[in-house]
Structure formats: C-alpha cells, structure tokens
C-alpha positions as CSV (number, residue, x, y, z in Angstrom):
1,M,-17.6,-22.6,-6.6
2,S,-16.0,-19.2,-7.4
3,E,-12.3,-18.7,-7.3
4,G,-12.7,-16.2,-4.5
5,S,-14.3,-18.7,-2.2
6,L,-11.4,-21.2,-2.6
7,R,-8.8,-18.7,-1.5
8,P,-7.8,-18.6,2.2
9,S,-9.1,-15.7,4.3
10,P,-6.7,-12.8,4.6
11,T,-5.0,-12.6,8.0
12,L,-3.3,-9.9,10.1
13,E,0.2,-10.8,11.2
14,V,0.6,-9.0,14.6
15,P,3.2,-9.9,17.3
16,R,2.4,-10.0,21.0
17,L,2.9,-6.6,22.6
18,D,5.6,-5.3,24.9
19,T,3.5,-4.8,28.0
20,S,6.0,-2.4,29.5
21,T,4.6,0.4,27.4
22,S,1.2,1.9,26.9
23,F,-1.1,-1.0,25.7
24,A,-3.3,1.3,23.6
25,K,-0.2,2.9,21.9
26,E,1.4,-0.5,21.3
27,A,-1.9,-2.0,20.0
28,Y,-2.4,1.0,17.7
29,A,1.1,0.7,16.2
30,A,0.9,-3.1,15.8
31,L,-2.5,-3.0,14.1
32,K,-1.4,-0.1,11.8
33,R,1.7,-2.0,10.8
34,A,-0.3,-5.2,10.1
35,I,-2.9,-3.4,8.0
36,T,-0.3,-1.6,6.0
37,A,1.6,-4.8,5.4
38,M,-1.6,-6.5,4.0
39,D,-2.5,-6.6,0.3
40,I,-5.9,-5.2,1.1
41,Y,-7.1,-5.1,-2.5
42,D,-6.0,-8.6,-3.4
43,H,-9.0,-10.3,-1.7
44,P,-12.6,-10.3,-2.9
45,Q,-13.7,-10.5,0.8
46,E,-14.0,-7.5,3.1
47,I,-11.5,-7.6,6.0
48,R,-13.2,-7.6,9.4
49,L,-11.4,-7.1,12.6
50,D,-12.4,-9.4,15.6
51,E,-11.8,-7.6,18.9
52,R,-11.8,-10.8,20.9
53,R,-9.3,-12.6,18.7
54,L,-7.1,-9.5,18.4
55,S,-7.1,-9.2,22.2
56,E,-6.0,-12.8,22.6
57,G,-3.4,-12.6,19.8
58,L,-1.8,-9.4,21.2
59,G,-2.0,-10.5,24.8
60,V,-3.9,-7.5,26.1
61,S,-7.5,-6.7,27.2
62,R,-10.1,-5.4,24.8
63,T,-9.9,-1.9,26.2
64,P,-6.6,-0.9,24.5
65,I,-7.8,-2.7,21.4
66,R,-10.9,-0.5,21.3
67,E,-8.8,2.6,21.9
68,A,-6.4,1.6,19.1
69,I,-9.3,1.0,16.7
70,T,-10.8,4.4,17.6
71,L,-7.5,6.1,16.6
72,L,-7.3,4.0,13.4
73,E,-10.9,5.0,12.5
74,Q,-10.0,8.7,13.0
75,E,-7.2,8.2,10.5
76,G,-9.4,6.5,8.0
77,F,-7.8,3.0,8.2
78,V,-10.9,1.2,9.6
79,R,-14.7,1.8,9.7
80,T,-17.2,0.7,12.3
81,R,-20.5,-0.5,10.9
82,P,-23.3,-0.8,13.5
83,R,-24.4,-4.4,14.2
84,R,-21.9,-5.6,11.6
85,G,-18.4,-5.0,12.9
86,I,-15.2,-3.2,12.2
87,Y,-13.7,-3.3,8.8
88,V,-10.5,-2.3,7.1
89,V,-11.3,0.6,4.7
90,R,-10.9,-0.1,1.0
91,K,-11.5,2.7,-1.4
92,T,-13.9,2.9,-4.4
93,K,-12.4,3.1,-7.9
94,R,-13.1,6.9,-8.0
95,E,-11.5,7.4,-4.7
96,I,-8.4,5.4,-5.7
97,V,-7.9,7.4,-8.9
98,E,-8.2,10.6,-6.9
99,M,-5.8,9.3,-4.3
100,I,-3.2,8.4,-6.9
101,T,-3.6,11.8,-8.5
102,V,-2.8,13.5,-5.2
103,M,0.1,11.1,-4.7
104,A,1.4,12.1,-8.1
105,A,1.6,15.7,-6.9
106,L,3.3,14.8,-3.7
107,E,5.8,12.3,-5.2
108,S,6.7,14.7,-8.0
109,M,7.5,17.4,-5.5
110,A,9.5,14.9,-3.5
111,A,11.5,14.0,-6.7
112,R,12.1,17.7,-7.3
113,L,13.4,18.2,-3.8
114,A,15.5,15.0,-4.0
115,A,17.2,16.2,-7.1
116,R,18.5,19.1,-5.1
117,R,19.0,17.6,-1.7
118,A,19.6,13.8,-1.9
119,A,23.0,12.5,-1.1
120,N,25.0,11.0,-4.0
121,A,25.2,7.7,-2.0
122,D,21.4,7.5,-1.7
123,I,20.9,8.1,-5.4
124,A,23.6,5.4,-6.2
125,E,21.7,3.0,-3.9
126,L,18.5,3.7,-5.8
127,R,20.3,2.9,-9.1
128,R,21.6,-0.4,-7.6
129,L,18.1,-1.3,-6.5
130,M,16.7,-0.8,-10.1
131,D,19.8,-2.2,-11.9
132,A,19.0,-5.6,-10.4
133,F,15.9,-5.8,-12.5
134,R,16.9,-4.3,-15.8
135,G,17.5,-7.6,-17.4
136,G,13.9,-8.7,-16.8
137,G,13.3,-12.4,-16.8
138,E,12.5,-14.3,-13.6
139,R,13.5,-11.5,-11.3
140,L,10.5,-9.5,-12.4
141,A,8.5,-11.7,-10.1
142,E,10.4,-10.1,-7.2
143,Y,10.0,-6.5,-8.5
144,S,6.9,-5.6,-6.6
145,D,8.7,-5.0,-3.3
146,A,11.5,-3.1,-5.1
147,N,8.9,-0.9,-6.8
148,I,7.4,0.0,-3.4
149,A,10.9,0.6,-1.9
150,F,11.7,3.0,-4.8
151,H,8.7,5.2,-4.2
152,Q,9.4,5.2,-0.4
153,A,13.0,6.2,-1.1
154,I,12.0,9.2,-3.3
155,I,9.8,10.5,-0.4
156,K,12.6,10.0,2.1
157,M,15.3,11.5,-0.2
158,S,13.3,14.7,-0.5
159,G,14.4,15.5,3.1
160,C,10.9,17.0,3.7
161,A,9.3,15.6,6.9
162,L,5.9,17.1,6.0
163,L,5.8,15.3,2.7
164,A,6.6,12.0,4.5
165,E,3.8,12.8,7.0
166,M,1.3,13.6,4.3
167,T,1.9,10.4,2.4
168,E,2.0,8.1,5.4
169,N,-1.7,7.4,5.5
170,L,-2.0,7.2,1.8
171,F,0.7,4.5,1.7
172,I,-1.5,1.7,2.9
173,H,-3.7,2.1,-0.3
174,M,-0.8,3.0,-2.6
175,R,1.3,0.0,-1.6
176,A,-1.6,-2.4,-2.1
177,I,-2.6,-0.9,-5.5
178,R,0.9,-0.9,-6.7
179,K,1.5,-4.4,-5.6
180,I,-1.6,-5.8,-7.4
181,T,-1.2,-3.8,-10.6
182,I,2.5,-4.2,-11.2
183,H,2.1,-7.6,-12.8
184,Q,-0.7,-6.4,-15.1
185,D,-0.4,-5.3,-18.7
186,N,3.5,-5.4,-18.7
187,R,3.6,-2.6,-16.1
188,A,6.7,-4.0,-14.4
189,A,8.9,-3.5,-17.5
190,R,7.5,0.0,-18.1
191,S,7.9,0.9,-14.4
192,I,11.6,-0.1,-14.5
193,T,12.2,2.1,-17.5
194,D,10.4,5.0,-15.8
195,H,12.3,4.6,-12.6
196,M,15.7,4.6,-14.5
197,R,14.8,7.8,-16.2
198,I,13.9,9.4,-12.8
199,I,17.2,8.2,-11.4
200,E,19.1,9.7,-14.3
201,A,17.3,13.0,-13.7
202,L,18.3,12.8,-10.0
203,E,21.9,12.1,-11.0
204,R,21.9,15.1,-13.3
205,R,20.5,17.2,-10.5
206,D,17.7,18.3,-12.7
207,P,14.7,19.2,-10.5
208,E,12.3,20.1,-13.3
209,L,12.9,16.8,-15.2
210,A,12.8,14.7,-12.1
211,E,9.5,16.3,-11.1
212,R,7.9,15.9,-14.5
213,L,9.0,12.3,-14.9
214,A,7.8,11.3,-11.4
215,R,4.4,13.0,-12.0
216,G,3.9,11.3,-15.3
217,H,4.9,7.9,-13.9
218,T,2.4,8.0,-11.1
219,L,-0.4,9.5,-13.3
220,G,0.2,6.5,-15.5
221,L,-0.9,4.3,-12.7
222,A,-4.1,6.4,-12.3
223,A,-4.8,6.0,-16.0
224,H,-4.3,2.2,-15.7
225,V,-6.8,2.0,-12.7
226,E,-9.3,4.2,-14.6
227,Q,-9.1,2.0,-17.6
228,H,-8.9,-1.5,-16.1
229,G,-10.1,-1.2,-12.5
230,T,-13.4,-2.9,-11.7
231,T,-16.0,-2.3,-9.0
232,R,-18.1,-4.7,-6.9
233,D,-21.1,-4.4,-4.7
234,D,-20.4,-3.8,-1.0
235,D,-22.4,-6.8,0.4
236,S,-22.0,-8.7,3.6
237,A,-21.9,-12.1,1.8
238,S,-18.2,-11.4,0.9
239,Q,-17.0,-10.5,4.4
240,K,-14.3,-12.5,6.2
241,T,-13.3,-12.2,9.8
242,V,-9.7,-11.4,10.4
243,A,-7.5,-11.9,13.5
244,P,-3.8,-12.4,14.2
245,A,-2.2,-15.4,12.4
246,K,1.1,-16.9,11.7
247,S,0.7,-16.9,8.0
248,G,-0.2,-14.0,5.8
249,G,-2.8,-13.8,3.0
250,P,-2.1,-14.8,-0.5
251,G,0.4,-12.9,-2.6
252,A,-0.3,-10.4,-5.4
253,S,-2.5,-11.4,-8.3
254,H,-1.1,-11.8,-11.7
255,G,-2.8,-11.2,-15.1
256,A,-6.3,-9.8,-15.0
257,V,-7.6,-7.4,-12.3
258,A,-8.4,-9.3,-9.2
259,P,-12.1,-9.6,-8.2
260,G,-11.7,-7.2,-5.3
261,F,-9.8,-4.5,-7.1
262,P,-10.8,-1.7,-6.6
263,L,-13.7,-2.2,-4.1
264,S,-17.2,-0.9,-3.8
265,R,-19.5,1.0,-6.2
266,E,-18.9,4.7,-6.7
C-alpha cells in the first residue's frame, strides 16, 4: 500500500455561517478562507468539493453554495469537471514556476516601496519575527508560518493596495508551495538569512537593495521548484472528496518533494 493511501483525506475547516448576511457572500468568503488555509500541494489526492456536505456543514441551502463556487471558479480557485465534480485548482509545475516568477516581481516592488514607506515600528516587528529563528535548532520546525507572515508583511508594508489586490489570488498557491518547500534542502536556514538581509535593507531605507534582495529570494524558490519539483498524472483514481471537518489535513511534508507537488503534467 502506498504512503499516499495511508494518509487521511484533506479536509476543509469551515465554520457555520452568520445567517443575518447574504448567504452566497458568506459562503464564498468561508470557502475561500478554507481553501487558502489548506496545504493544497501536500496531498497526492485531488481535492473535491461536495455541495451537499458543504451545505450541511455551513448550515445553508445548496443555492448559495453554488453561487459561491461560481465566483471561486471565476477567480481560478476551483474548476468544475462535467460528470466528475468540483475540484480545488492545483497548478502544473510550469504554471507554478511562472507564478513564482510573477510573484518575485510583485514582492520586489513591494520591498522597494516598503523601504521608502514602512513605519519604523513595522520594520522592527519584522526583525523581531525573524530574530526568534536565527539560532536555528528546534524552532525551525515552527518557521513555516513565520516565513509566510514575513512575505505577507512585505506586501502590507508597501502601502500599495493594488499590490495587495494583485497578490491575493496568487497567495493560495504561494502559501502552499512555500509551506511544503521550506523544510527541503536546508531552505529554512537560507530563507532566514535572506530575510535578515532584506530587513537590513529596509532599516537602511535602501529601495534598490531591498528590491534586488527580495527578487533574488523569491526567484530562488522558482529555481528550487524547477530543479526538484515533480509532476504526476491527473487521474481520477487519486481523487478525494472534501467537506467541512473539525480537524485539518496533515501538516507540511519534510525531506523529499511530496508525491503531489507540484501537480499535473505540463
């Protein structure tokens, strides 16, 4: 029996909705949050959404669920396959590399703007976040969430609402890829070093240096995926049905690239 078949199916953690507001709007927001929170590349199975179980879990009829899924499909979060169901979208290796390359351009511009605009207190908070991990050791196991928080903070510190908007729908994939790769090939230690250099550039208010370091850091992730990422066939035998649950899916993989990372053939 394969390792993938022994692992529990991934689940969406979605709370019951506040029925005083638009059901479709609330369902859309709840499903988007749940999908974004999942490690969508850390499972060999495809992630299928079950309308009936989602309806029961959220406490609403299927109509707002369908309206929410239509919006999510328009944004590229899910895909409807005739006679097969609705699936969370996972990118091919080529698409992931392209997406990371675009993210490098956006994050580097965010770092450039942050060097000029960010408050001293926000930069100091970013340093405190990274200082907690400089000693390495056991705390590196906790670094994944801090790594994601760092990249989110750079976007926020840019003070550019359009940058935040442009990166929002990329974040579901970037978060999942960063979470699964951070424990591979000593990337956590290198990431901390890169982050500290970016912070130093922000503290020096050096836009050019901050931009160059941020771009190189994210392009390093693209190179890692290009070199180590694997592909798999997109076949129905590996599909798993997903609905609201009280417990989430398994955590990030360690060591070798997980069976489902990245997904699909190019």
